[in-house]
BAZA-376581 format. One record per residue (C-alpha): residue number from 1; residue in one letter; x, y, z. Coordinates in steps of 0.1 Angstrom, whole numbers, plus 5000, padded with zeros to 4 digits. Layout:
<atom n="NUM" res="a" xx="X" yy="Y" zz="Z"/>
...
END
This chain:
<atom n="1" res="m" xx="4947" yy="5044" zz="5150"/>
<atom n="2" res="v" xx="4921" yy="5048" zz="5178"/>
<atom n="3" res="r" xx="4902" yy="5072" zz="5156"/>
<atom n="4" res="l" xx="4903" yy="5046" zz="5128"/>
<atom n="5" res="a" xx="4888" yy="5020" zz="5151"/>
<atom n="6" res="i" xx="4861" yy="5044" zz="5163"/>
<atom n="7" res="l" xx="4853" yy="5052" zz="5126"/>
<atom n="8" res="g" xx="4852" yy="5015" zz="5119"/>
<atom n="9" res="v" xx="4827" yy="5009" zz="5147"/>
<atom n="10" res="v" xx="4805" yy="5037" zz="5134"/>
<atom n="11" res="l" xx="4806" yy="5022" zz="5099"/>
<atom n="12" res="l" xx="4797" yy="4988" zz="5112"/>
<atom n="13" res="v" xx="4767" yy="5002" zz="5131"/>
<atom n="14" res="l" xx="4756" yy="5021" zz="5099"/>
<atom n="15" res="g" xx="4760" yy="4989" zz="5080"/>
<atom n="16" res="g" xx="4739" yy="4970" zz="5105"/>
<atom n="17" res="l" xx="4712" yy="4997" zz="5103"/>
<atom n="18" res="a" xx="4712" yy="4994" zz="5065"/>
<atom n="19" res="i" xx="4705" yy="4957" zz="5069"/>
<atom n="20" res="a" xx="4679" yy="4962" zz="5096"/>
<atom n="21" res="f" xx="4660" yy="4987" zz="5075"/>
<atom n="22" res="g" xx="4662" yy="4967" zz="5043"/>
<atom n="23" res="i" xx="4686" yy="4990" zz="5024"/>
<atom n="24" res="l" xx="4711" yy="4961" zz="5022"/>
<atom n="25" res="s" xx="4697" yy="4926" zz="5020"/>
<atom n="26" res="p" xx="4712" yy="4899" zz="5043"/>
<atom n="27" res="a" xx="4722" yy="4880" zz="5011"/>
<atom n="28" res="s" xx="4741" yy="4910" zz="4998"/>
<atom n="29" res="a" xx="4758" yy="4915" zz="5032"/>
<atom n="30" res="a" xx="4768" yy="4878" zz="5032"/>
<atom n="31" res="a" xx="4782" yy="4881" zz="4997"/>
<atom n="32" res="v" xx="4803" yy="4911" zz="5008"/>
<atom n="33" res="g" xx="4816" yy="4890" zz="5038"/>
<atom n="34" res="d" xx="4825" yy="4861" zz="5015"/>
<atom n="35" res="r" xx="4845" yy="4885" zz="4993"/>
<atom n="36" res="v" xx="4862" yy="4904" zz="5021"/>
<atom n="37" res="w" xx="4874" yy="4877" zz="5046"/>
<atom n="38" res="p" xx="4903" yy="4864" zz="5025"/>
<atom n="39" res="v" xx="4915" yy="4900" zz="5018"/>
<atom n="40" res="l" xx="4913" yy="4910" zz="5055"/>
<atom n="41" res="l" xx="4929" yy="4877" zz="5067"/>
<atom n="42" res="f" xx="4958" yy="4884" zz="5043"/>
<atom n="43" res="a" xx="4962" yy="4920" zz="5057"/>
<atom n="44" res="v" xx="4963" yy="4907" zz="5093"/>
<atom n="45" res="s" xx="4987" yy="4879" zz="5085"/>
<atom n="46" res="i" xx="5011" yy="4899" zz="5064"/>
<atom n="47" res="t" xx="5012" yy="4926" zz="5091"/>
<atom n="48" res="v" xx="5021" yy="4901" zz="5118"/>
<atom n="49" res="v" xx="5048" yy="4886" zz="5095"/>
<atom n="50" res="a" xx="5063" yy="4920" zz="5088"/>
<atom n="51" res="e" xx="5062" yy="4932" zz="5124"/>
<atom n="52" res="l" xx="5079" yy="4900" zz="5137"/>
<atom n="53" res="a" xx="5105" yy="4901" zz="5109"/>
<atom n="54" res="a" xx="5113" yy="4937" zz="5119"/>
<atom n="55" res="e" xx="5115" yy="4926" zz="5156"/>
<atom n="56" res="a" xx="5140" yy="4900" zz="5146"/>
<atom n="57" res="g" xx="5161" yy="4927" zz="5129"/>
<atom n="58" res="v" xx="5157" yy="4917" zz="5093"/>
<atom n="59" res="f" xx="5148" yy="4951" zz="5080"/>
<atom n="60" res="a" xx="5175" yy="4968" zz="5100"/>
<atom n="61" res="a" xx="5201" yy="4944" zz="5088"/>
<atom n="62" res="v" xx="5191" yy="4948" zz="5051"/>
<atom n="63" res="a" xx="5193" yy="4986" zz="5055"/>
<atom n="64" res="e" xx="5227" yy="4986" zz="5072"/>
<atom n="65" res="r" xx="5241" yy="4964" zz="5045"/>
<atom n="66" res="t" xx="5226" yy="4987" zz="5019"/>
<atom n="67" res="a" xx="5243" yy="5017" zz="5035"/>
<atom n="68" res="r" xx="5276" yy="4999" zz="5034"/>
<atom n="69" res="a" xx="5271" yy="4989" zz="4998"/>
<atom n="70" res="a" xx="5265" yy="5026" zz="4989"/>
<atom n="71" res="r" xx="5302" yy="5032" zz="4996"/>
<atom n="72" res="g" xx="5296" yy="5067" zz="5009"/>
<atom n="73" res="r" xx="5276" yy="5080" zz="4980"/>
<atom n="74" res="a" xx="5242" yy="5095" zz="4989"/>
<atom n="75" res="g" xx="5228" yy="5090" zz="4954"/>
<atom n="76" res="l" xx="5236" yy="5053" zz="4954"/>
<atom n="77" res="l" xx="5221" yy="5049" zz="4989"/>
<atom n="78" res="w" xx="5189" yy="5066" zz="4976"/>
<atom n="79" res="l" xx="5188" yy="5042" zz="4947"/>
<atom n="80" res="f" xx="5191" yy="5013" zz="4972"/>
<atom n="81" res="v" xx="5163" yy="5028" zz="4993"/>
<atom n="82" res="i" xx="5141" yy="5029" zz="4961"/>
<atom n="83" res="l" xx="5147" yy="4992" zz="4955"/>
<atom n="84" res="l" xx="5140" yy="4984" zz="4991"/>
<atom n="85" res="a" xx="5107" yy="5004" zz="4990"/>
<atom n="86" res="i" xx="5097" yy="4987" zz="4957"/>
<atom n="87" res="v" xx="5103" yy="4952" zz="4970"/>
<atom n="88" res="s" xx="5088" yy="4959" zz="5004"/>
<atom n="89" res="t" xx="5057" yy="4974" zz="4988"/>
<atom n="90" res="a" xx="5053" yy="4948" zz="4961"/>
<atom n="91" res="f" xx="5054" yy="4918" zz="4984"/>
<atom n="92" res="l" xx="5046" yy="4930" zz="5019"/>
<atom n="93" res="s" xx="5021" yy="4958" zz="5010"/>
<atom n="94" res="l" xx="5022" yy="4996" zz="5011"/>
<atom n="95" res="d" xx="5014" yy="4997" zz="5048"/>
<atom n="96" res="t" xx="5044" yy="4976" zz="5057"/>
<atom n="97" res="t" xx="5067" yy="5000" zz="5038"/>
<atom n="98" res="a" xx="5051" yy="5030" zz="5055"/>
<atom n="99" res="v" xx="5052" yy="5015" zz="5090"/>
<atom n="100" res="l" xx="5084" yy="4994" zz="5091"/>
<atom n="101" res="l" xx="5107" yy="5006" zz="5063"/>
<atom n="102" res="t" xx="5103" yy="5043" zz="5071"/>
<atom n="103" res="p" xx="5119" yy="5043" zz="5105"/>
<atom n="104" res="v" xx="5147" yy="5021" zz="5093"/>
<atom n="105" res="v" xx="5155" yy="5044" zz="5064"/>
<atom n="106" res="v" xx="5153" yy="5075" zz="5087"/>
<atom n="107" res="l" xx="5177" yy="5060" zz="5112"/>
<atom n="108" res="v" xx="5201" yy="5048" zz="5085"/>
<atom n="109" res="a" xx="5201" yy="5083" zz="5069"/>
<atom n="110" res="r" xx="5208" yy="5099" zz="5103"/>
<atom n="111" res="a" xx="5235" yy="5074" zz="5112"/>
<atom n="112" res="n" xx="5253" yy="5084" zz="5080"/>
<atom n="113" res="g" xx="5249" yy="5122" zz="5085"/>
<atom n="114" res="l" xx="5223" yy="5127" zz="5058"/>
<atom n="115" res="p" xx="5190" yy="5146" zz="5060"/>
<atom n="116" res="p" xx="5162" yy="5119" zz="5065"/>
<atom n="117" res="l" xx="5133" yy="5137" zz="5048"/>
<atom n="118" res="p" xx="5143" yy="5130" zz="5012"/>
<atom n="119" res="f" xx="5146" yy="5093" zz="5020"/>
<atom n="120" res="a" xx="5114" yy="5093" zz="5040"/>
<atom n="121" res="l" xx="5094" yy="5109" zz="5012"/>
<atom n="122" res="t" xx="5108" yy="5083" zz="4988"/>
<atom n="123" res="t" xx="5093" yy="5055" zz="5010"/>
<atom n="124" res="v" xx="5058" yy="5070" zz="5013"/>
<atom n="125" res="w" xx="5055" yy="5080" zz="4977"/>
<atom n="126" res="l" xx="5067" yy="5046" zz="4965"/>
<atom n="127" res="a" xx="5045" yy="5029" zz="4991"/>
<atom n="128" res="n" xx="5016" yy="5043" zz="4972"/>
<atom n="129" res="t" xx="5027" yy="5043" zz="4936"/>
<atom n="130" res="a" xx="5047" yy="5010" zz="4936"/>
<atom n="131" res="s" xx="5016" yy="4993" zz="4950"/>
<atom n="132" res="l" xx="5005" yy="4988" zz="4913"/>
<atom n="133" res="i" xx="5030" yy="4960" zz="4908"/>
<atom n="134" res="l" xx="5014" yy="4929" zz="4924"/>
<atom n="135" res="p" xx="4980" yy="4919" zz="4936"/>
<atom n="136" res="v" xx="4993" yy="4916" zz="4972"/>
<atom n="137" res="s" xx="5008" yy="4952" zz="4971"/>
<atom n="138" res="n" xx="4975" yy="4968" zz="4980"/>
<atom n="139" res="l" xx="4941" yy="4958" zz="4993"/>
<atom n="140" res="t" xx="4926" yy="4976" zz="4963"/>
<atom n="141" res="n" xx="4945" yy="4952" zz="4940"/>
<atom n="142" res="l" xx="4932" yy="4921" zz="4958"/>
<atom n="143" res="l" xx="4897" yy="4935" zz="4954"/>
<atom n="144" res="a" xx="4903" yy="4942" zz="4917"/>
<atom n="145" res="l" xx="4917" yy="4907" zz="4913"/>
<atom n="146" res="h" xx="4884" yy="4893" zz="4925"/>
<atom n="147" res="a" xx="4864" yy="4916" zz="4901"/>
<atom n="148" res="l" xx="4887" yy="4907" zz="4872"/>
<atom n="149" res="g" xx="4883" yy="4870" zz="4879"/>
<atom n="150" res="f" xx="4921" yy="4865" zz="4875"/>
<atom n="151" res="s" xx="4934" yy="4833" zz="4893"/>
<atom n="152" res="d" xx="4969" yy="4838" zz="4879"/>
<atom n="153" res="p" xx="4988" yy="4869" zz="4893"/>
<atom n="154" res="g" xx="5008" yy="4870" zz="4861"/>
<atom n="155" res="r" xx="4978" yy="4883" zz="4842"/>
<atom n="156" res="f" xx="4975" yy="4911" zz="4867"/>
<atom n="157" res="v" xx="5012" yy="4919" zz="4864"/>
<atom n="158" res="a" xx="5009" yy="4919" zz="4826"/>
<atom n="159" res="l" xx="4980" yy="4943" zz="4827"/>
<atom n="160" res="m" xx="4997" yy="4967" zz="4852"/>
<atom n="161" res="v" xx="5034" yy="4965" zz="4842"/>
<atom n="162" res="a" xx="5035" yy="4996" zz="4820"/>
<atom n="163" res="p" xx="5017" yy="5020" zz="4843"/>
<atom n="164" res="a" xx="5035" yy="5005" zz="4873"/>
<atom n="165" res="i" xx="5069" yy="5013" zz="4858"/>
<atom n="166" res="i" xx="5058" yy="5049" zz="4850"/>
<atom n="167" res="a" xx="5043" yy="5053" zz="4885"/>
<atom n="168" res="i" xx="5076" yy="5045" zz="4900"/>
<atom n="169" res="i" xx="5098" yy="5065" zz="4876"/>
<atom n="170" res="v" xx="5078" yy="5098" zz="4878"/>
<atom n="171" res="p" xx="5078" yy="5104" zz="4916"/>
<atom n="172" res="c" xx="5115" yy="5093" zz="4917"/>
<atom n="173" res="a" xx="5124" yy="5118" zz="4890"/>
<atom n="174" res="i" xx="5106" yy="5146" zz="4909"/>
<atom n="175" res="l" xx="5124" yy="5137" zz="4941"/>
<atom n="176" res="l" xx="5157" yy="5137" zz="4922"/>
<atom n="177" res="v" xx="5151" yy="5172" zz="4909"/>
<atom n="178" res="i" xx="5140" yy="5186" zz="4943"/>
<atom n="179" res="y" xx="5168" yy="5169" zz="4963"/>
<atom n="180" res="r" xx="5195" yy="5167" zz="4937"/>
<atom n="181" res="r" xx="5220" yy="5185" zz="4960"/>
<atom n="182" res="t" xx="5214" yy="5160" zz="4988"/>
<atom n="183" res="f" xx="5218" yy="5130" zz="4965"/>
<atom n="184" res="s" xx="5250" yy="5143" zz="4950"/>
<atom n="185" res="t" xx="5268" yy="5144" zz="4984"/>
<atom n="186" res="r" xx="5291" yy="5119" zz="5000"/>
<atom n="187" res="f" xx="5290" yy="5106" zz="5035"/>
<atom n="188" res="e" xx="5311" yy="5087" zz="5060"/>
<atom n="189" res="p" xx="5294" yy="5053" zz="5067"/>
<atom n="190" res="g" xx="5282" yy="5051" zz="5103"/>
<atom n="191" res="p" xx="5290" yy="5022" zz="5127"/>
<atom n="192" res="t" xx="5273" yy="4988" zz="5124"/>
<atom n="193" res="t" xx="5250" yy="4980" zz="5153"/>
<atom n="194" res="a" xx="5254" yy="4949" zz="5174"/>
<atom n="195" res="s" xx="5235" yy="4918" zz="5163"/>
<atom n="196" res="g" xx="5207" yy="4904" zz="5185"/>
<atom n="197" res="d" xx="5193" yy="4869" zz="5185"/>
<atom n="198" res="r" xx="5209" yy="4853" zz="5154"/>
<atom n="199" res="v" xx="5187" yy="4822" zz="5155"/>
<atom n="200" res="l" xx="5156" yy="4844" zz="5155"/>
<atom n="201" res="f" xx="5170" yy="4866" zz="5127"/>
<atom n="202" res="w" xx="5178" yy="4837" zz="5104"/>
<atom n="203" res="i" xx="5145" yy="4819" zz="5110"/>
<atom n="204" res="a" xx="5126" yy="4852" zz="5102"/>
<atom n="205" res="a" xx="5147" yy="4858" zz="5071"/>
<atom n="206" res="g" xx="5141" yy="4822" zz="5060"/>
<atom n="207" res="v" xx="5103" yy="4825" zz="5065"/>
<atom n="208" res="l" xx="5103" yy="4857" zz="5043"/>
<atom n="209" res="l" xx="5124" yy="4840" zz="5016"/>
<atom n="210" res="v" xx="5100" yy="4811" zz="5015"/>
<atom n="211" res="m" xx="5068" yy="4832" zz="5017"/>
<atom n="212" res="l" xx="5075" yy="4859" zz="4991"/>
<atom n="213" res="p" xx="5076" yy="4837" zz="4960"/>
<atom n="214" res="l" xx="5045" yy="4818" zz="4972"/>
<atom n="215" res="l" xx="5026" yy="4851" zz="4971"/>
<atom n="216" res="v" xx="5028" yy="4852" zz="4933"/>
<atom n="217" res="t" xx="5022" yy="4815" zz="4925"/>
<atom n="218" res="g" xx="4984" yy="4817" zz="4922"/>
<atom n="219" res="i" xx="4978" yy="4801" zz="4956"/>
<atom n="220" res="p" xx="4952" yy="4822" zz="4975"/>
<atom n="221" res="v" xx="4976" yy="4847" zz="4992"/>
<atom n="222" res="w" xx="4961" yy="4844" zz="5026"/>
<atom n="223" res="i" xx="4974" yy="4808" zz="5028"/>
<atom n="224" res="p" xx="5012" yy="4815" zz="5026"/>
<atom n="225" res="a" xx="5008" yy="4847" zz="5046"/>
<atom n="226" res="t" xx="4989" yy="4830" zz="5074"/>
<atom n="227" res="s" xx="5012" yy="4800" zz="5074"/>
<atom n="228" res="a" xx="5042" yy="4823" zz="5077"/>
<atom n="229" res="a" xx="5025" yy="4842" zz="5106"/>
<atom n="230" res="v" xx="5018" yy="4810" zz="5125"/>
<atom n="231" res="v" xx="5054" yy="4798" zz="5121"/>
<atom n="232" res="l" xx="5069" yy="4831" zz="5134"/>
<atom n="233" res="l" xx="5044" yy="4833" zz="5163"/>
<atom n="234" res="v" xx="5054" yy="4798" zz="5174"/>
<atom n="235" res="v" xx="5091" yy="4806" zz="5171"/>
<atom n="236" res="f" xx="5087" yy="4839" zz="5190"/>
<atom n="237" res="a" xx="5067" yy="4822" zz="5217"/>
<atom n="238" res="f" xx="5098" yy="4801" zz="5225"/>
<atom n="239" res="r" xx="5125" yy="4827" zz="5219"/>
<atom n="240" res="r" xx="5110" yy="4862" zz="5226"/>
<atom n="241" res="r" xx="5076" yy="4858" zz="5241"/>
<atom n="242" res="g" xx="5074" yy="4895" zz="5250"/>
<atom n="243" res="a" xx="5072" yy="4905" zz="5213"/>
<atom n="244" res="i" xx="5038" yy="4887" zz="5209"/>
<atom n="245" res="r" xx="5012" yy="4912" zz="5218"/>
<atom n="246" res="f" xx="4977" yy="4922" zz="5207"/>
<atom n="247" res="g" xx="4991" yy="4953" zz="5191"/>
<atom n="248" res="l" xx="5006" yy="4931" zz="5164"/>
<atom n="249" res="l" xx="4971" yy="4927" zz="5149"/>
<atom n="250" res="p" xx="4958" yy="4956" zz="5127"/>
<atom n="251" res="w" xx="4924" yy="4952" zz="5143"/>
<atom n="252" res="q" xx="4916" yy="4989" zz="5137"/>
<atom n="253" res="l" xx="4920" yy="4983" zz="5100"/>
<atom n="254" res="v" xx="4898" yy="4952" zz="5101"/>
<atom n="255" res="l" xx="4870" yy="4972" zz="5118"/>
<atom n="256" res="f" xx="4873" yy="5001" zz="5094"/>
<atom n="257" res="a" xx="4874" yy="4980" zz="5063"/>
<atom n="258" res="g" xx="4846" yy="4957" zz="5074"/>
<atom n="259" res="g" xx="4823" yy="4986" zz="5081"/>
<atom n="260" res="l" xx="4834" yy="5004" zz="5050"/>
<atom n="261" res="f" xx="4824" yy="4975" zz="5027"/>
<atom n="262" res="l" xx="4789" yy="4973" zz="5042"/>
<atom n="263" res="v" xx="4783" yy="5010" zz="5040"/>
<atom n="264" res="v" xx="4796" yy="5014" zz="5004"/>
<atom n="265" res="e" xx="4775" yy="4983" zz="4993"/>
<atom n="266" res="a" xx="4745" yy="5000" zz="5009"/>
<atom n="267" res="g" xx="4753" yy="5032" zz="4990"/>
<atom n="268" res="h" xx="4753" yy="5013" zz="4957"/>
<atom n="269" res="s" xx="4718" yy="4999" zz="4967"/>
<atom n="270" res="l" xx="4707" yy="5036" zz="4970"/>
<atom n="271" res="g" xx="4719" yy="5045" zz="4935"/>
<atom n="272" res="l" xx="4756" yy="5055" zz="4942"/>
<atom n="273" res="t" xx="4767" yy="5037" zz="4910"/>
<atom n="274" res="v" xx="4744" yy="5058" zz="4888"/>
<atom n="275" res="l" xx="4756" yy="5090" zz="4903"/>
<atom n="276" res="l" xx="4793" yy="5082" zz="4900"/>
<atom n="277" res="s" xx="4789" yy="5069" zz="4864"/>
<atom n="278" res="q" xx="4780" yy="5105" zz="4854"/>
<atom n="279" res="a" xx="4813" yy="5117" zz="4868"/>
<atom n="280" res="a" xx="4836" yy="5088" zz="4858"/>
<atom n="281" res="g" xx="4821" yy="5082" zz="4824"/>
<atom n="282" res="s" xx="4826" yy="5050" zz="4803"/>
<atom n="283" res="g" xx="4847" yy="5037" zz="4774"/>
<atom n="284" res="t" xx="4882" yy="5026" zz="4769"/>
<atom n="285" res="d" xx="4898" yy="5053" zz="4748"/>
<atom n="286" res="m" xx="4926" yy="5073" zz="4763"/>
<atom n="287" res="a" xx="4903" yy="5102" zz="4773"/>
<atom n="288" res="a" xx="4878" yy="5079" zz="4790"/>
<atom n="289" res="l" xx="4906" yy="5061" zz="4809"/>
<atom n="290" res="l" xx="4921" yy="5094" zz="4820"/>
<atom n="291" res="r" xx="4886" yy="5105" zz="4832"/>
<atom n="292" res="l" xx="4882" yy="5074" zz="4853"/>
<atom n="293" res="a" xx="4918" yy="5075" zz="4867"/>
<atom n="294" res="v" xx="4915" yy="5111" zz="4877"/>
<atom n="295" res="s" xx="4881" yy="5104" zz="4893"/>
<atom n="296" res="g" xx="4899" yy="5077" zz="4914"/>
<atom n="297" res="m" xx="4926" yy="5101" zz="4923"/>
<atom n="298" res="l" xx="4902" yy="5129" zz="4934"/>
<atom n="299" res="g" xx="4881" yy="5104" zz="4953"/>
<atom n="300" res="a" xx="4911" yy="5090" zz="4971"/>
<atom n="301" res="n" xx="4924" yy="5124" zz="4982"/>
<atom n="302" res="a" xx="4889" yy="5134" zz="4992"/>
<atom n="303" res="v" xx="4879" yy="5104" zz="5014"/>
<atom n="304" res="d" xx="4907" yy="5077" zz="5012"/>
<atom n="305" res="n" xx="4917" yy="5053" zz="4985"/>
<atom n="306" res="l" xx="4898" yy="5022" zz="4998"/>
<atom n="307" res="p" xx="4863" yy="5038" zz="4998"/>
<atom n="308" res="a" xx="4871" yy="5055" zz="4965"/>
<atom n="309" res="y" xx="4879" yy="5022" zz="4949"/>
<atom n="310" res="l" xx="4848" yy="5005" zz="4964"/>
<atom n="311" res="a" xx="4826" yy="5033" zz="4952"/>
<atom n="312" res="l" xx="4840" yy="5034" zz="4917"/>
<atom n="313" res="e" xx="4845" yy="4997" zz="4911"/>
<atom n="314" res="p" xx="4809" yy="4991" zz="4897"/>
<atom n="315" res="v" xx="4815" yy="5021" zz="4873"/>
<atom n="316" res="a" xx="4846" yy="5004" zz="4860"/>
<atom n="317" res="t" xx="4830" yy="4970" zz="4856"/>
<atom n="318" res="q" xx="4797" yy="4980" zz="4839"/>
<atom n="319" res="s" xx="4809" yy="4971" zz="4804"/>
<atom n="320" res="v" xx="4820" yy="4935" zz="4803"/>
<atom n="321" res="g" xx="4846" yy="4937" zz="4776"/>
<atom n="322" res="a" xx="4861" yy="4968" zz="4790"/>
<atom n="323" res="v" xx="4866" yy="4956" zz="4826"/>
<atom n="324" res="p" xx="4903" yy="4948" zz="4827"/>
<atom n="325" res="v" xx="4916" yy="4981" zz="4812"/>
<atom n="326" res="r" xx="4890" yy="5003" zz="4831"/>
<atom n="327" res="l" xx="4898" yy="4986" zz="4864"/>
<atom n="328" res="a" xx="4935" yy="4991" zz="4857"/>
<atom n="329" res="a" xx="4928" yy="5029" zz="4852"/>
<atom n="330" res="l" xx="4909" yy="5030" zz="4884"/>
<atom n="331" res="l" xx="4937" yy="5013" zz="4903"/>
<atom n="332" res="i" xx="4961" yy="5039" zz="4889"/>
<atom n="333" res="g" xx="4940" yy="5067" zz="4903"/>
<atom n="334" res="v" xx="4934" yy="5052" zz="4938"/>
<atom n="335" res="n" xx="4969" yy="5037" zz="4942"/>
<atom n="336" res="a" xx="4992" yy="5062" zz="4926"/>
<atom n="337" res="g" xx="4970" yy="5092" zz="4932"/>
<atom n="338" res="p" xx="4969" yy="5094" zz="4970"/>
<atom n="339" res="l" xx="4999" yy="5117" zz="4974"/>
<atom n="340" res="i" xx="4982" yy="5150" zz="4982"/>
<atom n="341" res="t" xx="4961" yy="5148" zz="5013"/>
<atom n="342" res="p" xx="4972" yy="5131" zz="5045"/>
<atom n="343" res="w" xx="4941" yy="5109" zz="5047"/>
<atom n="344" res="a" xx="4943" yy="5098" zz="5010"/>
<atom n="345" res="s" xx="4957" yy="5064" zz="5022"/>
<atom n="346" res="l" xx="4962" yy="5048" zz="5055"/>
<atom n="347" res="a" xx="4998" yy="5042" zz="5047"/>
<atom n="348" res="t" xx="5004" yy="5080" zz="5045"/>
<atom n="349" res="l" xx="4989" yy="5085" zz="5080"/>
<atom n="350" res="l" xx="5009" yy="5057" zz="5094"/>
<atom n="351" res="w" xx="5040" yy="5071" zz="5078"/>
<atom n="352" res="h" xx="5035" yy="5106" zz="5092"/>
<atom n="353" res="s" xx="5029" yy="5091" zz="5127"/>
<atom n="354" res="r" xx="5063" yy="5073" zz="5124"/>
<atom n="355" res="l" xx="5080" yy="5105" zz="5114"/>
<atom n="356" res="q" xx="5066" yy="5123" zz="5144"/>
<atom n="357" res="g" xx="5078" yy="5096" zz="5167"/>
<atom n="358" res="l" xx="5113" yy="5099" zz="5152"/>
<atom n="359" res="g" xx="5113" yy="5137" zz="5155"/>
<atom n="360" res="v" xx="5113" yy="5144" zz="5117"/>
<atom n="361" res="e" xx="5094" yy="5175" zz="5110"/>
<atom n="362" res="l" xx="5072" yy="5179" zz="5079"/>
<atom n="363" res="r" xx="5043" yy="5203" zz="5076"/>
<atom n="364" res="w" xx="5012" yy="5189" zz="5059"/>
<atom n="365" res="s" xx="5012" yy="5221" zz="5038"/>
<atom n="366" res="r" xx="5045" yy="5212" zz="5023"/>
<atom n="367" res="y" xx="5035" yy="5176" zz="5017"/>
<atom n="368" res="l" xx="5003" yy="5188" zz="5000"/>
<atom n="369" res="l" xx="5022" yy="5211" zz="4977"/>
<atom n="370" res="l" xx="5047" yy="5184" zz="4967"/>
<atom n="371" res="g" xx="5018" yy="5160" zz="4961"/>
<atom n="372" res="l" xx="5000" yy="5185" zz="4939"/>
<atom n="373" res="l" xx="5030" yy="5183" zz="4917"/>
<atom n="374" res="a" xx="5036" yy="5146" zz="4918"/>
<atom n="375" res="a" xx="5001" yy="5130" zz="4919"/>
<atom n="376" res="p" xx="4984" yy="5144" zz="4888"/>
<atom n="377" res="l" xx="5016" yy="5140" zz="4867"/>
<atom n="378" res="t" xx="5021" yy="5104" zz="4879"/>
<atom n="379" res="v" xx="4984" yy="5094" zz="4873"/>
<atom n="380" res="v" xx="4982" yy="5110" zz="4839"/>
<atom n="381" res="l" xx="5014" yy="5096" zz="4825"/>
<atom n="382" res="a" xx="5007" yy="5061" zz="4840"/>
<atom n="383" res="t" xx="4972" yy="5061" zz="4825"/>
<atom n="384" res="i" xx="4987" yy="5072" zz="4791"/>
<atom n="385" res="a" xx="5011" yy="5042" zz="4794"/>
<atom n="386" res="l" xx="4982" yy="5019" zz="4801"/>
<atom n="387" res="s" xx="4963" yy="5031" zz="4771"/>
<atom n="388" res="l" xx="4993" yy="5028" zz="4748"/>
<atom n="389" res="a" xx="5000" yy="4993" zz="4760"/>
<atom n="390" res="q" xx="4966" yy="4980" zz="4751"/>
END
């Protein structure tokens, strides 16, 4: 994360130089800021909410009850983990799933005598692929929502429902084939851990239950997320002040994203759109959508999904009538495609950091090989589903 902050500072300096030398006009920079601040405020607020909810024991309690509900069947436990990962990603974003759900899932697997890696891979793959479900699931979706001009999240869901379902099913099917022996075993449920502050737990759970549906009502998502963060911060200030720390804020992500927006906008001023248009093509037929989605996947795995989206968004929005379906194809590439390289999404880097802290070994070479199988298949099939659904 320190490296991310350093990179963010470098990008901000480059963006400042672009403004100083006239590459990026102050008006364009101001327009970027006006577009970005609600997205970044949501990212900060939802991170605070998720961190404090985890501190209150909400995620751990859900995972323990899930393990008991599985009744000693590893396959059923895995299905419950899939559901948890989907819900967590859909409403709380892919980074929350990677950072907060991964350690809970690993600890639950170990407590019940099961190898943690199959469950951990499930969380990171679904953190990426299931982020196609709702606008709040991924920063790229929120950016696309702005470009689409949708005020109703339901229109986004209707556009993405078919590819989102495929993007969930395909990686799960691959994991089922690879780890079928693990998922066919039975286990002896481990002991239940002692409860902590029950008042804090129920308040945090209640805040989540109120906030989650508000995220899909059409209200600007930063409003319910920020309100929930403020409520939890006040409650923790009275009941567990030590949990409130500067580290709750994803300031490194804010620096990185802010600088990235400026630099990519400057790149478009220098002709980046024209260059990428030759690679990503145009049109809305199946071949054209596949070309754009694969371009997004390759870009995400080359440099990270956020800059890949920012770079390719103008290419996807050049033809007015084709904007929704082309942006959907781009989202498939940059959301469901970052399963190959470790830097393809911030969620993957955060996930691996959590695994290392928990002593779970996974070589990047193995992750890459599994991703080379899962990513292209997921992106291609999800894009075909998108094309057929139009």
